[in-house]
C-alpha positions in Angstrom: 0.0 0.0 0.0 1.4 3.4 -1.0 2.2 5.6 1.9 0.2 8.9 2.1 2.5 11.9 2.5 2.6 13.7 5.8 0.1 16.6 6.2 3.0 19.1 6.2 4.2 17.7 2.9 0.7 18.0 1.4 0.3 21.6 2.5 3.8 22.5 1.2 2.8 20.9 -2.1 -0.2 23.1 -2.4 2.0 26.1 -1.7 4.3 25.1 -4.6 1.2 24.6 -6.9 0.0 28.1 -5.9 3.5 29.5 -6.8 3.4 27.9 -10.2 0.0 29.5 -10.9 1.5 32.9 -10.4 3.7 32.2 -13.5 0.7 31.7 -15.8 -2.2 33.8 -14.4 -2.0 37.6 -15.3 -1.8 39.8 -12.3 -4.6 42.3 -11.5 -6.6 44.0 -8.9 -10.1 45.2 -8.0 -10.1 48.8 -7.1 -12.8 51.3 -6.0 -13.8 53.6 -8.8 -16.0 56.7 -8.1 -18.5 57.7 -10.7 -20.9 60.6 -10.9 -24.2 60.2 -12.6 -27.0 62.8 -12.6 -25.2 64.5 -9.8 -25.1 61.4 -7.6 -21.7 60.0 -6.6 -21.3 56.2 -6.5 -18.4 53.8 -6.0 -18.0 50.4 -7.5 -15.4 47.7 -7.6 -13.7 47.5 -11.1 -11.0 45.0 -12.1 -7.8 46.2 -13.8 -4.9 44.1 -15.1 -1.7 45.3 -13.6 -0.6 47.2 -16.8 -3.9 49.1 -16.9 -4.2 50.1 -13.3 -5.0 53.8 -12.7 -1.9 55.8 -11.8 -3.1 56.4 -8.2 -3.3 52.6 -7.6 -0.1 51.5 -9.4 2.2 52.3 -6.5 -0.1 50.5 -4.1 -0.1 47.3 -6.1 2.9 45.1 -5.7 3.1 41.6 -7.2 6.0 39.3 -7.9 6.1 35.9 -9.7 6.7 33.4 -6.9 9.8 31.2 -6.9 12.0 30.9 -3.8 9.1 32.8 -2.1 7.5 29.4 -1.3 10.0 29.3 1.6 9.5 32.8 2.8 5.7 32.2 2.5 6.1 29.8 5.4 7.4 32.6 7.6 4.7 35.0 6.3 2.0 32.3 6.9 3.0 32.1 10.5 2.8 35.9 10.8 -0.6 36.0 9.0 -2.1 33.3 11.2 -0.3 34.3 14.4 -3.5 35.1 16.2 -4.9 31.6 15.7 -1.6 30.0 16.4 -1.2 31.8 19.7 -4.9 31.0 20.4 -4.3 27.3 19.9 -1.2 27.3 22.1 -2.9 29.1 25.0 -6.0 26.9 24.8 -3.8 23.8 24.7 -1.8 24.9 27.8 -4.9 25.9 29.7 -6.7 22.7 29.1 -3.6 20.6 30.0 -3.6 22.3 33.4 -7.3 21.7 33.9 -7.0 18.0 32.7 -4.5 17.5 35.5 -7.4 17.9 38.0 -9.3 15.1 36.2 -12.4 17.3 36.3 -13.2 16.5 32.7 -13.1 12.8 33.6 -15.4 13.3 36.5 -17.8 15.3 34.2 -17.8 12.7 31.5 -18.3 9.9 34.1 -21.3 11.8 35.6 -22.7 12.5 32.1 -22.5 8.9 31.0 -24.1 7.8 34.3 -26.9 10.2 33.6 -27.4 8.8 30.1 -27.6 5.3 31.5 -30.6 6.4 33.6 -32.2 7.9 30.5 -32.0 4.5 28.8 -34.5 3.2 31.3 -37.2 5.5 29.9 -38.9 3.5 27.1 -39.2 6.4 24.6 -35.6 7.5 25.1 -34.4 4.0 24.7 -36.3 3.6 21.5 -35.0 6.8 20.0 -31.5 6.1 21.3 -30.1 8.2 24.1 -26.8 8.7 22.3 -28.7 9.9 19.2 -30.6 12.5 21.2 -27.4 13.7 22.8 -25.6 14.1 19.5 -28.6 15.9 17.9 -28.9 18.3 20.8 -25.2 19.1 20.9 -25.0 19.6 17.1 -28.2 21.8 17.0 -26.7 24.0 19.8 -23.4 24.6 17.9 -25.3 25.0 14.6 -27.3 27.8 16.1 -24.1 29.4 17.3 -22.8 29.3 13.7 -26.0 30.5 12.2 -26.5 33.4 14.6 -23.1 34.9 15.4 -20.8 33.0 13.1 -19.0 30.7 15.5 -15.9 29.4 13.8 -12.5 29.9 15.6 -14.2 29.3 18.9 -14.8 25.6 17.9 -11.1 24.9 18.4 -11.5 25.1 22.1 -14.7 22.9 22.2 -13.1 20.2 20.1 -10.7 19.5 23.0 -13.7 18.8 25.3 -16.0 16.9 22.9 -13.4 14.4 21.5 -12.8 12.7 24.9 -16.6 12.6 25.3 -17.0 11.0 21.9 -14.3 8.4 22.7 -16.0 7.6 26.1 -19.3 7.1 24.3 -17.7 4.5 22.0 -17.2 6.7 19.0 -14.0 8.2 17.3 -12.3 11.5 17.1 -14.2 12.3 13.8 -17.5 12.2 15.8 -16.0 14.6 18.3 -15.2 17.0 15.5 -18.7 16.5 13.9 -20.5 17.5 17.1 -18.7 20.8 17.2 -17.0 21.9 14.0 -19.3 20.3 11.5 -22.3 21.4 13.4 -21.1 25.0 13.7 -20.4 25.1 9.9 -23.8 23.6 9.0 -25.1 26.6 10.9 -22.5 28.9 9.2 -23.6 27.7 5.8 -27.3 28.1 6.6 -26.7 31.4 8.3 -29.8 33.1 9.8 -28.3 36.2 11.4 -24.6 35.8 10.9 -23.3 39.4 10.8 -19.9 38.4 9.3 -21.4 36.9 6.2 -25.1 37.7 5.7 -24.8 41.1 7.4 -21.8 42.2 5.2 -23.1 40.6 2.0 -26.6 42.2 2.3 -25.1 45.6 3.2 -22.9 45.5 0.1 -25.8 44.4 -2.0 -28.0 47.3 -0.7 -30.5 45.0 0.9 -32.2 45.5 4.3 -30.1 43.7 6.9 -31.2 40.1 7.5 -34.1 40.4 5.1 -35.4 37.2 3.6 -34.9 35.5 7.0 -38.0 33.2 6.5 -36.5 31.3 3.7 -33.0 31.2 5.2 -34.5 29.7 8.4 -36.1 27.0 6.2 -32.7 26.4 4.4 -30.9 26.2 7.8 -33.4 23.5 8.9 -33.0 21.5 5.8 -29.2 21.7 5.8 -29.2 20.5 9.4 -31.5 17.7 8.9 -29.3 16.4 6.0 -26.0 17.0 7.8 -27.1 15.6 11.2 -28.6 12.5 9.5 -25.3 11.9 7.8 -23.4 12.1 11.1 -25.9 9.9 12.9 -25.6 7.2 10.2 -21.8 7.3 10.7 -22.2 7.2 14.5 -24.3 4.0 14.2 -21.6 2.4 12.0 -18.8 3.3 14.4 -20.8 2.3 17.5 -21.5 -1.1 15.9 -17.9 -1.7 14.8 -15.4 0.8 16.3 -12.6 -0.7 14.1 -14.4 0.4 11.0 -13.3 3.9 11.7 -10.5 5.2 9.5 -9.2 6.9 12.6 -9.2 3.7 14.8 -5.4 3.5 14.8 -4.7 7.2 15.3 -7.3 7.4 18.1 -5.1 5.1 20.2 -3.7 8.4 21.5 -7.1 9.4 22.9 -7.9 5.9 24.2 -4.5 5.6 26.0 -4.9 9.1 27.3 -8.2 8.0 28.9 -6.6 4.8 30.2 -3.8 6.8 31.8 -6.3 9.2 33.4 -8.7 6.5 34.5 -7.0 5.8 37.8 -9.4 5.9 40.7 -10.4 9.5 41.3 -10.3 10.8 44.9 -12.9 13.4 45.6 -11.6 16.2 47.8 -11.6 20.0 48.3 -8.3 21.7 49.3 -8.6 24.9 51.3 -6.9 26.8 48.5 -9.9 26.0 46.3 -12.1 28.2 48.6 -9.7 31.0 48.1 -10.1 30.6 44.3 -13.8 30.6 44.7 -13.7 33.8 46.8 -11.3 35.5 44.4 -13.4 34.6 41.3 -16.5 35.8 43.0 -14.9 39.1 43.9 -13.8 39.6 40.3 -17.3 38.9 39.1 -18.8 41.3 41.7 -16.4 44.0 40.4 -17.3 43.4 36.8 -21.0 43.4 37.7 -20.5 46.8 39.3 -18.8 48.3 36.3 -21.0 46.5 33.7 -24.3 46.0 35.4 -26.2 45.9 32.1 -25.1 44.1 28.9 -26.5 44.6 25.5 -26.5 41.2 23.7 -26.6 41.5 19.9 -28.1 38.7 17.9 -28.0 39.5 14.2 -29.8 42.8 13.7 -31.7 42.5 17.0 -30.4 43.2 20.5 -31.7 43.0 24.0 -30.4 44.4 27.3 -30.2 42.4 30.5 -28.4 42.2 33.8 -26.3 39.4 32.6 -23.2 39.7 34.8 -25.1 40.4 38.1 -27.3 37.4 37.4 -24.4 35.0 36.7 -22.5 36.4 39.6 -25.4 35.5 42.0 -25.6 32.0 40.4 -21.8 31.5 40.8 -22.0 32.4 44.5 -24.5 29.6 45.1 -23.2 27.0 42.6 -19.6 27.6 43.5 -20.3 26.9 47.2 -22.3 23.8 46.5 -19.8 22.4 44.1 -16.9 22.8 46.5 -18.9 21.1 49.2 -19.0 18.1 46.9 -15.5 18.2 45.4 -13.0 20.5 43.7 -13.6 18.6 40.5 -17.1 19.9 40.2 -15.9 23.4 41.0 -13.5 23.2 38.1 -16.3 22.0 35.9 -18.2 25.1 37.0 -15.3 27.2 36.0 -15.3 25.6 32.6 -19.0 26.1 32.3 -18.7 29.8 33.2 -15.8 30.1 30.7 -18.1 28.9 28.0 -21.0 31.2 29.2 -18.7 34.3 29.2 -17.3 33.3 25.8 -20.8 33.6 24.5 -21.5 36.8 26.4 -18.2 38.3 25.3 -18.8 37.5 21.6 -22.4 38.6 21.5 -22.2 41.5 24.1 -18.7 42.9 23.8 -17.4 41.9 20.4 -14.7 39.5 21.7 -12.4 37.7 19.3 -9.6 35.2 19.7 -7.4 37.3 22.0 -10.1 37.8 24.6 -11.3 34.2 24.3 -7.7 32.8 24.7 -7.2 35.1 27.7 -10.4 33.8 29.3 -9.4 30.2 28.9 -5.9 30.9 30.2 -7.4 32.4 33.3 -9.6 29.3 33.7 -6.5 27.1 33.4 -4.5 29.0 36.0 -7.5 29.1 38.4 -7.9 25.3 38.0 -4.2 24.8 38.7 -4.4 26.9 41.9 -7.6 25.2 43.0 -6.0 21.8 43.0 -3.1 23.2 45.1 -0.4 23.4 42.4 2.5 25.8 42.8 3.3 28.5 40.3 6.2 26.4 39.0 4.0 23.3 38.6 1.3 25.3 36.8 4.0 26.8 34.4 5.4 23.3 33.8 1.9 21.9 33.0 1.2 24.8 30.7 4.4 24.1 28.7 3.5 20.4 28.5 0.1 21.4 27.0 1.8 23.7 24.5 4.2 21.0 23.5 1.3 18.5 23.1 -0.6 20.8 20.7 2.3 22.3 18.9 1.8 20.3 15.7 -1.6 21.8 15.3 -0.2 25.3 15.6 2.5 24.6 13.1 0.1 23.3 10.4 -2.0 26.5 10.7 1.1 28.6 9.9 1.9 26.4 7.0 -1.6 26.6 5.5 -1.4 30.4 5.8 1.5 30.3 3.3 -1.0 29.3 0.5 -2.8 32.5 0.7 0.4 34.5 1.1 1.8 33.1 -2.2 -1.4 33.8 -4.2 -1.6 37.3 -2.6 2.0 38.2 -3.1 1.8 36.8 -6.7 -1.1 39.2 -7.3 -3.4 36.6 -8.8 -6.3 36.2 -6.3 -8.3 39.0 -7.9 -7.4 37.8 -11.4 -8.8 34.3 -10.5 -12.0 35.9 -9.3 -12.3 38.1 -12.4 -11.8 35.2 -14.7 -14.5 33.2 -13.1 -17.0 36.1 -13.1 -16.4 36.5 -16.9 -17.3 32.8 -17.4 -20.9 33.7 -16.4 -22.4 34.1 -19.8 -26.0 34.8 -20.7 -27.6 31.8 -19.0 -31.1 31.3 -17.7 -32.0 32.3 -14.2 -31.5 28.8 -12.6 -28.2 28.2 -14.5 -27.0 31.8 -13.7 -27.6 31.4 -10.0 -26.0 28.0 -10.2 -22.9 29.5 -11.9 -22.7 32.2 -9.2 -22.9 29.4 -6.6 -20.1 27.5 -8.3 -17.9 30.6 -8.5 -18.5 31.5 -4.8 -17.7 27.9 -3.9 -14.4 27.9 -5.8 -13.4 31.3 -4.5 -14.0 30.1 -1.0 -11.2 27.6 -1.5 -8.8 30.4 -2.2 -10.3 33.1 0.2 -11.9 31.2 3.1 -12.7 34.5 5.0 -16.4 35.1 4.5 -16.2 38.8 5.2 -13.3 39.3 2.9 -15.0 37.3 0.1 -18.2 39.3 0.5 -16.3 42.6 0.2 -14.7 41.4 -3.1 -17.5 39.5 -4.7 -20.8 41.1 -3.7 -20.0 44.5 -5.4 -19.5 42.6 -8.6 -22.3 39.9 -8.3 -25.0 42.2 -7.0 -25.1 44.6 -10.1 -24.6 41.6 -12.4 -27.7 39.9 -10.9 -29.7 43.1 -11.8 -28.6 42.7 -15.5 -29.6 39.1 -15.8 -32.9 39.5 -13.8 -32.0 37.6 -10.6 -32.9 39.1 -7.3 -30.0 40.3 -5.2 -31.3 38.2 -2.3 -30.7 35.1 -4.4 -27.2 36.3 -5.1 -26.6 36.6 -1.4 -27.9 33.1 -0.9 -25.5 31.8 -3.5 -22.7 33.6 -1.7 -23.9 32.2 1.7 -23.9 28.5 0.5 -20.7 28.9 -1.5 -19.0 30.4 1.5 -20.2 27.8 4.0 -19.9 24.3 2.8 -16.3 24.3 1.5 -15.0 25.7 4.8 -15.2 22.1 6.0 -12.8 20.8 3.4 -10.5 23.6 2.1 -6.9 23.3 3.3 -6.6 27.2 3.2 -9.0 27.4 6.2 -6.8 28.1 9.3 -9.7 27.0 11.5 -10.2 23.6 9.8 -6.5 22.9 9.9 -6.3 23.9 13.6 -9.3 21.7 14.5 -7.8 18.7 12.6 -4.4 19.4 14.3 -6.0 19.5 17.8 -8.0 16.3 17.0 -4.9 14.6 15.5 -6.8 13.8 12.3 -4.5 13.8 9.2 -5.9 16.0 6.5 -6.0 13.2 3.9 -8.1 11.0 6.2 -10.5 13.9 6.9 -10.8 14.5 3.2 -11.6 10.8 2.7 -14.3 11.0 5.3 -15.9 14.4 4.6 -16.0 14.6 0.8 -19.3 12.6 0.5 -20.9 15.0 3.0 -19.6 18.1 1.3 -20.7 16.8 -2.1 -24.2 16.1 -0.7 -24.4 19.6 0.9 -23.2 21.3 -2.3 -25.9 19.6 -4.3 -28.4 20.4 -1.6 -27.3 24.1 -1.7 -28.1 24.2 -5.5 -31.5 22.7 -4.9 -32.2 25.3 -2.2 -31.2 28.1 -4.6 -33.7 27.0 -7.3 -36.8 28.4 -5.4 -35.0 31.8 -5.0 -35.3 32.3 -8.8 -38.5 30.4 -9.5 -40.8 31.2 -6.6 -42.2 34.3 -4.9 -40.4 34.3 -1.6 -40.6 36.9 1.2 -37.7 39.3 0.9 -36.6 38.1 -2.6 
């Protein structure tokens, strides 16, 4: 059997191919051009090949055929993806400290014990308790993806859900499915995602989050198909664990569980009460300065006493958990970390820096609570960083792909070439071609907001010319942006998730391509009603 190249080799190979493309694709750039018609000033994105660029833009445009740059692209890739790389390292170190307390093991044990009780209920047993758990978890993360565009945040949750999946008799792929796949099913079927729908509709001069009725229907259909695919796979793995393509690699996770499965002693050191009091004091201070939080969900928002409410709950739950064992207190800290992640993202615009800081604080607090010294906590943090280092490195390598295409000046040229390929087709064919273009572009530009900024100023006016509603064009962008996020090697988040899960990219590709193909076909079918039926907002 021919040996599959290492993931690093595959990614570097893609970088080399990208460099070769810069030798054959003409360089060019989209620039903003201001026009005045009937006294009204408007701006639009216009593509120019390098030699035809307006003088004011020529100095700003730098491109160079890529040769030896494939090596410097590795350095630039690390710089470009530095925020995600640091995020991964901090998350890995923080969770390693928390894992030392065996709190996750206690939580999983309690969870599995609870599911065993549910199996005694006839209806639950008939439906399958595991199936219900998987569906509920996936729907939760799908809503996160659909409402506020959860993506990078999934990296942290993968570390939690994979041990749970292994304990339930599944594999690491199921752990990734419950978080990453679920969030991106929601991302593709976005309902109120401000980073994709919000930007795309704004650039298309549409009322923000209009057409929500059909998008909610599309989200539901996408999730039914996606979750059904995952449940079918779960049944196969549960029946025969060795049928998993990750069975050999998952030995790491199984051994890790065996090594951590020694008898757990329930205790509460006095220092844990100090951590409880200190955390409560911090929450009281923040509640004083931020008594009211405005939570933004899409284009809607509501104001509530979020921090004071959770502070009061922490004062009660923290006391009760410590009376039981420090393990449950640390699980409470983890739960509050997740809660404040959501509050921070939706209420205060947090991103990876704030989230990483939050998890680091959780890790340090966990270490202190189990009576570890500062030196011991630092050592555990470094062990966690070392354990997850390979995931961080692959993210930097993948960033080099975009660097080569960008420095070679061919990204906009590729986009322009594909847009010209859209001839005078019928409405269904035209929206289908738009969808294909957006899907291909997403492989090169995985950032939804960046792709919206480049493609929507071109696609929206073009849709007017061929008689397609701009809302349908936004839907084509939405589906094209969402599905391929789960397969493109240029996605830093995907590469990071696979690195954390220790799933080689080629094995992920082998598993996920039938799902992606199914979703891409489904996306086209969902686009047909947008040009053949009268839909609200279209």
